[in-house]
Structure formats: structure tokens, C-alpha cells
C-alpha positions as CSV (number, residue, x, y, z in Angstrom):
1,M,86.7,70.4,90.8
2,E,85.5,71.1,87.1
3,E,81.9,71.5,88.4
4,K,83.1,74.1,90.9
5,L,85.0,75.9,88.2
6,N,81.9,75.9,86.0
7,D,79.9,77.3,88.8
8,L,82.4,80.1,89.4
9,I,82.4,81.0,85.7
10,Y,78.6,81.0,85.6
11,E,78.3,83.1,88.9
12,N,81.0,85.6,87.4
13,K,79.1,85.9,84.2
14,R,75.9,86.5,86.0
15,L,77.5,89.1,88.2
16,R,79.0,91.0,85.2
17,E,75.6,91.1,83.5
18,E,74.0,92.5,86.8
19,I,76.8,95.1,87.0
20,D,76.3,96.2,83.4
21,R,72.6,96.5,84.1
22,L,73.1,98.6,87.2
23,R,75.7,100.8,85.4
24,K,73.0,101.6,82.8
25,Y,70.5,102.4,85.6
26,I,72.8,104.6,87.7
27,S,74.0,106.5,84.6
28,L,70.8,108.5,84.8
29,P,71.7,112.1,85.7
30,G,71.4,113.4,89.2
31,Y,72.8,110.5,91.3
32,E,75.2,111.6,94.1
33,K,78.1,109.5,95.6
34,R,76.2,108.2,98.5
35,A,73.3,107.1,96.2
36,L,75.6,105.2,93.9
37,I,77.4,103.4,96.7
38,E,74.0,102.6,98.3
39,I,72.8,101.0,95.0
40,Y,76.0,99.0,94.7
41,S,76.1,97.9,98.3
42,K,72.4,96.8,98.1
43,F,73.4,94.6,95.1
44,A,76.4,93.3,96.8
45,E,74.6,92.3,100.0
46,R,72.5,89.8,98.2
47,S,75.5,88.2,96.3
48,I,77.1,84.8,97.3
49,S,80.3,86.1,95.9
50,P,82.6,88.2,98.2
51,I,82.3,91.8,97.1
52,V,84.1,94.9,98.5
53,L,83.7,98.6,97.6
54,S,86.7,100.7,98.3
55,D,87.7,104.4,97.6
56,D,90.6,105.8,95.7
57,Q,92.8,105.4,98.9
58,E,92.1,101.7,99.2
59,T,89.8,102.2,102.1
60,I,87.0,99.8,102.4
61,I,83.7,101.6,102.1
62,Y,81.5,98.4,102.1
63,A,82.1,94.7,102.4
64,N,79.4,92.1,102.1
65,E,79.0,89.2,104.3
66,S,80.6,86.8,101.9
67,F,83.8,88.8,102.0
68,C,83.9,89.1,105.7
69,Q,83.3,85.3,106.0
70,L,86.1,84.5,103.4
71,L,88.6,86.5,105.7
72,Q,87.0,85.5,109.0
73,Y,86.3,89.0,110.1
74,S,83.2,90.9,111.2
75,K,81.8,93.8,109.0
76,E,82.9,96.1,111.8
77,E,86.4,95.0,111.7
78,V,86.5,95.4,107.8
79,E,84.6,98.5,106.9
80,G,86.6,101.6,107.2
81,K,89.9,99.7,107.2
82,N,92.5,100.1,104.6
83,L,93.0,97.1,102.2
84,R,96.7,96.8,103.3
85,Q,95.5,95.2,106.4
86,F,94.1,92.2,104.4
87,T,97.0,91.5,102.2
88,N,100.9,91.5,102.1
89,R,103.1,94.4,101.0
90,E,103.7,93.0,97.5
91,E,100.0,92.7,96.8
92,F,99.1,95.9,98.3
93,S,101.5,97.6,95.9
94,S,99.6,95.8,93.1
95,F,96.3,97.1,94.6
96,Q,97.7,100.6,94.4
97,V,98.7,100.3,90.8
98,N,95.3,98.8,90.0
99,T,93.5,101.8,91.8
100,Q,95.4,104.1,89.3
101,L,93.8,102.2,86.5
102,R,90.2,102.5,88.1
103,K,90.8,106.3,88.3
104,K,91.2,106.2,84.5
105,G,88.0,104.1,84.2
106,I,89.8,100.9,83.4
107,A,88.4,97.6,84.8
108,S,90.6,94.5,85.1
109,L,90.8,90.9,86.3
110,Y,93.8,89.9,88.2
111,E,95.1,87.4,90.8
112,S,96.2,88.4,94.3
113,V,96.5,87.0,97.9
114,L,94.3,88.1,100.8
115,I,95.2,87.4,104.5
116,K,92.6,85.9,106.7
117,K,92.3,86.9,110.4
118,D,94.3,83.8,111.5
119,Q,97.1,85.1,109.1
120,T,96.6,82.3,106.4
121,S,96.9,83.3,102.8
122,V,94.0,83.0,100.5
123,P,94.6,83.0,96.7
124,V,92.0,85.1,95.0
125,Q,91.0,86.3,91.6
126,I,89.7,90.0,91.7
127,S,87.4,91.4,89.1
128,A,87.8,95.2,89.9
129,S,85.7,97.8,88.2
130,P,85.5,101.6,88.6
131,V,82.2,103.2,89.6
132,M,82.1,106.6,87.9
133,N,79.7,109.5,88.3
134,D,78.1,111.4,85.4
135,E,81.1,113.6,85.1
136,G,83.6,110.5,84.9
137,K,84.9,111.0,88.3
138,L,85.7,107.8,90.3
139,I,83.1,107.2,93.1
140,C,84.4,103.9,94.3
141,I,86.0,100.6,93.1
142,M,83.9,97.4,93.1
143,G,86.1,94.3,93.6
144,I,84.3,90.9,93.0
145,I,86.4,88.1,94.6
146,T,86.8,84.7,93.7
147,D,88.5,82.2,96.2
148,L,91.0,80.1,94.3
149,T,91.9,77.9,97.2
150,P,90.0,74.9,95.8
151,F,92.3,75.0,92.8
152,Y,95.6,74.7,94.7
153,K,96.7,71.2,96.0
154,N,98.7,72.9,98.8
155,P,97.3,76.4,99.8
156,D,100.4,76.9,102.1
157,N,102.6,77.1,98.9
158,I,100.6,79.6,97.1
159,K,101.9,80.7,93.7
160,K,100.1,82.6,90.9
161,L,98.0,80.7,88.4
162,N,98.3,81.5,84.6
163,W,94.8,82.0,83.3
């Protein structure tokens, strides 16, 4: 389990470095919303970590294959849907609060619960970052998901971990 944790820490660090590199690249003037989303989705599609891009209304713009596999849905069943369909009421309220932080340009790391197609709960850690345009307006939100299931002895009795 410690090896799995170290692998997750390494992958999260690598992804953060890649995101920072991409942020510098897309900060060049003249990029439109569609181009930004395309760049981020191209990055996300090659990642082994589940990644989702959503708008300021919590609608999923893009989900990579790893995200879809985690929740046992196809891309068609995920993209264009609201995040409320993939979590419970309490956690969705947390998503809405976190979206307000993204609108202010604030990134954060937090724990949540996602719901698979078979209605089982998946404890996750979400690294959520705003993607802003040159004028500081929110284009989308990138969520990098870490499945915490391996760290729970009884996934049916999910409670928050304290990091």
C-alpha cells in the first residue's frame, strides 16, 4: 500500500509540473476558449489519472478515459452531463462552493465521493484548478482525481481521511 501511495504522489507531482508548463504555454495572448479546452483535453487524454474538465455550472466539458473507467460510464454518458449526476447531494454542494473558488482563480485539493454507474461510492481526492483566459476569466475547471479506495479497508463505510 505504501508503494501505491508513493506512485500516486509521484504521478500527482508529475501532473502538477505538466499543468504548470501548459499554463505558461497557454498564457500567450490570443488563445480562445475552445483552443484552451482543446489543449487541456489533449493533455488529459494521455494521462493515466482520471481527469475531468467542467464549466462554471459544473457541466462536464471533457472526461478522459480513466475518469470514465473509474465511474464505469462511457464518454458519451459523461460528457455534457452535470457533476451532480456523479455524486451525492452533500458532495455536490461542496463542488458548487469549490466552483466559486475557481471563479476567483483559486486552486485547491480536497476529498469527495463520486458514484459509479452501479451506485457504489468511490472515495476520491480532487486536485481542482481554474483555467483562466488572458483577462482572468474562468474558461473551465480541471479536476485531477485520485481514487482513494485502496486506502480504505471497508469501502462501503466511507468516511473522510484527514491528510
